[in-house]
BATORKE-420189 format. One line per 4 residues: number of its first residue (from 1); their letters; for each residue x, y, z of N, C-alpha, C, O. Coordinates in Angstrom, 3 decimals. Layout:
NUM	a	X Y Z X Y Z X Y Z X Y Z ~ ...;
//
This chain:
1	xxxx	-32.071 -8.362 4.909 -32.640 -9.374 5.756 -32.042 -9.195 7.158 -30.828 -9.055 7.305 ~ -32.886 -9.201 8.168 -32.412 -9.082 9.541 -31.739 -10.386 9.961 -32.134 -11.476 9.545 ~ -30.723 -10.243 10.787 -29.945 -11.395 11.220 -29.853 -11.384 12.737 -29.681 -10.324 13.338 ~ -29.964 -12.546 13.362 -29.730 -12.670 14.794 -28.475 -13.515 14.975 -28.434 -14.679 14.577;
5	xxxx	-27.456 -12.916 15.578 -26.176 -13.583 15.735 -26.128 -14.396 17.019 -26.918 -14.176 17.937 ~ -25.189 -15.340 17.074 -25.043 -16.138 18.283 -24.445 -15.271 19.389 -23.850 -14.232 19.099 ~ -24.587 -15.670 20.622 -24.283 -14.856 21.804 -22.884 -14.231 21.829 -22.808 -13.024 22.058 ~ -21.777 -14.938 21.615 -20.493 -14.252 21.783 -20.217 -13.188 20.712 -19.367 -12.322 20.920;
9	xxxx	-20.916 -13.236 19.573 -20.689 -12.269 18.501 -21.770 -11.206 18.585 -22.956 -11.492 18.422 ~ -21.347 -9.973 18.842 -22.305 -8.885 18.988 -22.697 -8.293 17.634 -23.883 -8.154 17.336 ~ -21.700 -7.944 16.814 -21.973 -7.393 15.494 -20.941 -7.898 14.493 -19.842 -8.309 14.863 ~ -21.317 -7.859 13.225 -20.413 -8.184 12.121 -20.457 -7.033 11.137 -21.480 -6.366 10.988;
13	xxxx	-19.323 -6.804 10.458 -19.281 -5.772 9.439 -18.396 -6.250 8.303 -17.259 -6.665 8.524 ~ -18.921 -6.193 7.086 -18.150 -6.581 5.913 -18.485 -7.979 5.434 -19.397 -8.625 5.951 ~ -17.738 -8.439 4.440 -17.949 -9.760 3.851 -17.111 -10.790 4.595 -15.935 -10.556 4.875 ~ -17.703 -11.904 4.907 -16.975 -12.982 5.577 -16.324 -13.915 4.562 -15.189 -14.354 4.749;
17	xxxx	-17.037 -14.209 3.505 -16.541 -15.078 2.446 -16.795 -14.398 1.112 -17.398 -13.326 1.065 ~ -16.348 -15.002 0.046 -16.587 -14.468 -1.296 -17.868 -15.070 -1.874 -17.899 -15.484 -3.033 ~ -18.920 -15.116 -1.061 -20.166 -15.721 -1.509 -21.191 -14.701 -2.001 -22.312 -15.071 -2.350 ~ -20.815 -13.418 -2.031 -21.714 -12.416 -2.572 -22.591 -11.731 -1.543 -23.524 -11.020 -1.917;
21	xxxx	-22.323 -11.921 -0.252 -23.106 -11.274 0.801 -22.179 -10.542 1.762 -21.024 -10.926 1.940 ~ -22.701 -9.476 2.383 -21.942 -8.765 3.408 -22.863 -8.384 4.556 -24.082 -8.304 4.398 ~ -22.255 -8.151 5.715 -22.987 -7.812 6.929 -22.787 -6.346 7.261 -21.719 -5.787 7.012 ~ -23.816 -5.722 7.825 -23.695 -4.352 8.303 -24.704 -4.114 9.416 -25.661 -4.869 9.587;
25	xxxx	-24.464 -3.044 10.168 -25.354 -2.656 11.253 -26.113 -1.425 10.790 -25.495 -0.414 10.457 ~ -27.438 -1.485 10.760 -28.270 -0.375 10.311 -29.287 -0.050 11.389 -30.176 -0.849 11.685 ~ -29.146 1.135 11.973 -30.048 1.599 13.038 -30.182 0.593 14.171 -31.272 0.363 14.694 ~ -29.052 -0.002 14.539 -29.026 -0.939 15.651 -29.463 -2.347 15.307 -29.524 -3.200 16.193;
29	xxxx	-29.768 -2.618 14.047 -30.211 -3.946 13.618 -29.138 -4.540 12.711 -28.676 -3.886 11.777 ~ -28.750 -5.768 12.987 -27.757 -6.463 12.161 -28.438 -6.942 10.884 -29.479 -7.597 10.931 ~ -27.837 -6.608 9.740 -28.432 -6.925 8.448 -27.406 -7.634 7.572 -26.214 -7.332 7.625 ~ -27.889 -8.588 6.761 -27.053 -9.211 5.735 -27.657 -8.828 4.387 -28.870 -8.903 4.191;
33	xxxx	-26.779 -8.411 3.451 -27.238 -7.984 2.135 -26.383 -8.599 1.047 -25.233 -8.977 1.270 ~ -26.969 -8.692 -0.129 -26.225 -9.172 -1.282 -25.327 -8.047 -1.781 -25.744 -6.891 -1.837 ~ -24.093 -8.390 -2.142 -23.162 -7.401 -2.681 -23.642 -6.959 -4.063 -24.137 -7.779 -4.837 ~ -23.500 -5.678 -4.375 -23.913 -5.217 -5.695 -23.020 -5.798 -6.788 -21.808 -5.916 -6.609;
37	xxxx	-23.614 -6.155 -7.903 -22.879 -6.691 -9.044 -22.853 -5.612 -10.125 -23.859 -5.378 -10.794 ~ -21.708 -4.959 -10.294 -21.592 -3.876 -11.264 -20.749 -4.299 -12.466 -20.236 -3.450 -13.194 ~ -20.605 -5.603 -12.674 -19.743 -6.085 -13.749 -20.280 -5.712 -15.129 -19.484 -5.462 -16.034 ~ -21.574 -5.665 -15.321 -22.134 -5.343 -16.624 -22.573 -3.895 -16.741 -23.238 -3.524 -17.709;
41	xxxx	-22.209 -3.072 -15.768 -22.654 -1.678 -15.745 -21.866 -0.824 -16.720 -20.638 -0.900 -16.769 ~ -22.562 -0.020 -17.487 -21.906 0.971 -18.343 -22.214 2.342 -17.775 -23.350 2.623 -17.391 ~ -21.207 3.194 -17.721 -21.364 4.520 -17.132 -22.265 5.394 -17.989 -22.207 5.362 -19.218 ~ -23.099 6.175 -17.314 -23.866 7.184 -18.023 -22.950 8.384 -18.251 -21.866 8.464 -17.674;
45	xxxx	-23.384 9.295 -19.077 -22.592 10.495 -19.346 -22.377 11.289 -18.056 -21.299 11.844 -17.844 ~ -23.383 11.345 -17.204 -23.270 12.083 -15.942 -22.270 11.415 -14.995 -21.501 12.104 -14.324 ~ -22.275 10.075 -14.937 -21.320 9.359 -14.080 -19.890 9.584 -14.557 -18.997 9.832 -13.747 ~ -19.672 9.501 -15.846 -18.329 9.711 -16.396 -17.858 11.140 -16.130 -16.695 11.356 -15.790;
49	xxxx	-18.756 12.115 -16.283 -18.402 13.508 -16.023 -18.060 13.709 -14.556 -17.110 14.423 -14.237 ~ -18.824 13.087 -13.654 -18.541 13.197 -12.216 -17.194 12.592 -11.868 -16.465 13.149 -11.048 ~ -16.844 11.453 -12.477 -15.549 10.831 -12.209 -14.400 11.706 -12.701 -13.386 11.839 -12.016 ~ -14.552 12.306 -13.885 -13.507 13.199 -14.397 -13.355 14.427 -13.501 -12.237 14.860 -13.224;
53	xxxx	-14.475 14.985 -13.052 -14.450 16.156 -12.176 -13.778 15.830 -10.839 -12.986 16.622 -10.327 ~ -14.101 14.653 -10.276 -13.493 14.217 -9.019 -11.988 14.030 -9.195 -11.208 14.464 -8.348 ~ -11.576 13.386 -10.287 -10.152 13.134 -10.531 -9.390 14.443 -10.711 -8.259 14.575 -10.243 ~ -10.006 15.410 -11.386 -9.345 16.694 -11.592 -9.168 17.445 -10.276 -8.165 18.129 -10.071;
57	xxxx	-10.150 17.311 -9.388 -10.095 18.044 -8.119 -9.211 17.352 -7.087 -8.432 18.018 -6.405 ~ -9.316 16.032 -6.958 -8.644 15.314 -5.874 -7.513 14.404 -6.329 -6.733 13.948 -5.493 ~ -7.397 14.126 -7.609 -6.375 13.199 -8.089 -5.022 13.867 -8.152 -4.749 14.646 -9.065 ~ -4.181 13.568 -7.193 -2.835 14.128 -7.165 -1.830 12.991 -7.050 -2.109 11.951 -6.454;
61	xxxx	-0.672 13.207 -7.625 0.395 12.228 -7.508 0.988 12.320 -6.112 1.174 13.414 -5.580 ~ 1.281 11.177 -5.524 1.882 11.158 -4.190 3.291 11.723 -4.250 3.994 11.523 -5.241 ~ 3.714 12.422 -3.210 5.106 12.880 -3.170 6.063 11.691 -3.136 5.683 10.593 -2.727 ~ 7.294 11.913 -3.563 8.276 10.830 -3.625 8.488 10.197 -2.256 8.745 8.997 -2.163;
65	xxxx	8.382 10.994 -1.187 8.589 10.447 0.147 7.493 9.440 0.509 7.760 8.465 1.212 ~ 6.267 9.665 0.039 5.177 8.736 0.315 5.278 7.471 -0.530 4.799 6.412 -0.122 ~ 5.891 7.572 -1.693 6.012 6.433 -2.587 7.194 5.544 -2.209 7.412 4.506 -2.835 ~ 7.962 5.942 -1.186 9.095 5.150 -0.748 10.361 5.444 -1.526 11.320 4.677 -1.447;
69	xxxx	10.387 6.530 -2.271 11.570 6.890 -3.046 12.413 7.889 -2.276 11.904 8.650 -1.453 ~ 13.694 7.875 -2.551 14.578 8.886 -1.964 14.628 10.082 -2.894 14.090 10.033 -4.000 ~ 15.268 11.150 -2.458 15.362 12.352 -3.281 16.051 12.091 -4.608 15.698 12.708 -5.613 ~ 17.025 11.193 -4.638 17.750 10.905 -5.863 16.879 10.152 -6.860 17.120 10.229 -8.064;
73	xxxx	15.879 9.429 -6.383 15.055 8.601 -7.255 13.766 9.289 -7.683 12.921 8.660 -8.320 ~ 13.596 10.554 -7.351 12.348 11.240 -7.699 12.103 11.211 -9.199 13.031 11.291 -10.004 ~ 10.870 11.098 -9.540 10.467 11.091 -10.942 10.618 12.503 -11.496 9.929 13.407 -11.022 ~ 11.479 12.730 -12.470 11.723 14.097 -12.967 10.518 14.694 -13.693 10.434 15.914 -13.838;
77	xxx	9.588 13.858 -14.152 8.435 14.385 -14.871 7.379 14.962 -13.947 6.512 15.710 -14.400 ~ 7.430 14.633 -12.660 6.418 15.101 -11.700 7.106 15.732 -10.508 7.257 15.085 -9.472 ~ 7.524 16.976 -10.630 8.200 17.626 -9.501 7.334 18.618 -8.825 7.757 19.249 -7.857;
//
C-alpha cells in the first residue's frame, strides 16, 4: 500500500511497532507492508538442503579474539 508521510518525515524504513507492518522505499515510493508470518512454515527438502549447504560453506566459528576471550581462555576443541 502506498503511503504519504507528513512533511518533516521524508522516508521510513523498518517496523515502527510490533503490529505486524513495516515500511520501505520501493522505486521512490514509500510503501507499508504486512510482515511475513512464517510461524507455521515447514521447510521443503530443497530449503533444508540449501540451509545445510550455506552453513557448510559460510558457517565458521568466530576466533577467540572476536568472542572476547583471551589466549588463555581459548576453547581447546576449536583451534
